[in-house]
N, C-alpha and C positions, 0 to 999 in steps of 0.2 A: 504494500499500499504506499502511496506517495502522499506526503503531507506538504502543503504549500503555505508559505508565509510571505506576505507582501510587506514592503517598507518603502519609504521615500516620499510619501504623500505629505501634503501641507498646504499652506496658503501662499499664493503667488499673485503678483500683479498681471493684468492682461498684457500679453506680448512677451511674458517671461517664459522660463523653462523649468521643468522638473524631470527627474529621472527616477522611475519606479523600478524596484528590484523584487524578484520573486525567488526565494530560496526553497529548494526542495529537500526534504529529509532523506529521500532516496534518489537513486539514479534516474535521470530523465533520458538517458541514452536510448532506451527502448520505447520511449513515448513518441509516437509519430508526430503529434501536433501539440504545441503549447500555444496559449493565447492569453490575451487580455480582454476583459469585458468591463463595462461600466454601467452603473445604475444611478440615475438622478432621482431625487425625491418624487414619489408619485409616478414614476416611469418604469418601464420594463427594463430588464437587463439586456444590453445590446453589445454585439461584437465590436471590438475596437481593432484588433489585429491578431493574426495568427502566424506561426512559423513552424515549418516542418523540420524533421530531424535532418533533412538535407539542406536546410537554409532557405527554402522557398517561402515567401511572405505574401500575406494578403491583408488589405486594410479596408476599413470602412471609408466610404467616400468623404465623410465629414472630416477625416483626419489625414487623408493622403497629402503628402508633401510636408506635413508638420510633425508627424509621429514616426518613430522608427523602432521596430521590435528586433531583438536579437537574442541569441541563446548561447550559452557556454556549457556544453554537455560535460566537460571535464570538471567544472565547478558546480554543476547542477543548479544553474541559475538562468533566469530569463529576465530581460530588461526591456523597459519601455521608455525611450527617450521622447519627451514631449516638448516641442518648441512652439513658439508663436501661440501660446495658450490664449483661449477665449473664455469669457464667462460661461458660455454654454458647454464648456468642457467640465464644468463643476459636476462631480459625481463621486460615488464610491467605486474604486477600480479594483477588480477581482482578477487574480491569476487563475488560469485554467489549464488543466491537463486532459487531453483526449488521447488515450493510449492507442486506440485503433484508428484515429483520424477520420472517422466516418461522420462526425457531427451529431451523434446521438447523445442527447443531454443526459440520459440515464447512465452513460458511461463516463461522465465527467467527474474529475476531482476539482474542488474549489479551495482557494485560500479564504482567509477571513475578511479580506478587503482592506483598502487603505483610502482615506478621504483625501480628495483633491479639491481645493476651493480656489477659484480664479476670480479676483476682484476686478471690477471695471474702473 
């Protein structure tokens, strides 16, 4: 079983940057897809970005060109670099592991979430 712990959230001014990190208690080498999701108050949890074990990435349209996802299998970490932040990026950000990479939510592991607040 993989346990995920997020860190790096906080308060930042619009236009600023934050880097979120996800530390896994177990190896992520065998996990095909790692990702970041976010959930704003009163909203559903939405995909932000994913990365495969081979390094292929996918981003939500709302963050393309601003956010970058990466993974270090040797260190069992996943990172989300967030630049040019906007108030609408304010949300709780969750690290996700999808071992099979099929997108089935019942196969997902989740972190506890970290709060990101962007002030205008």
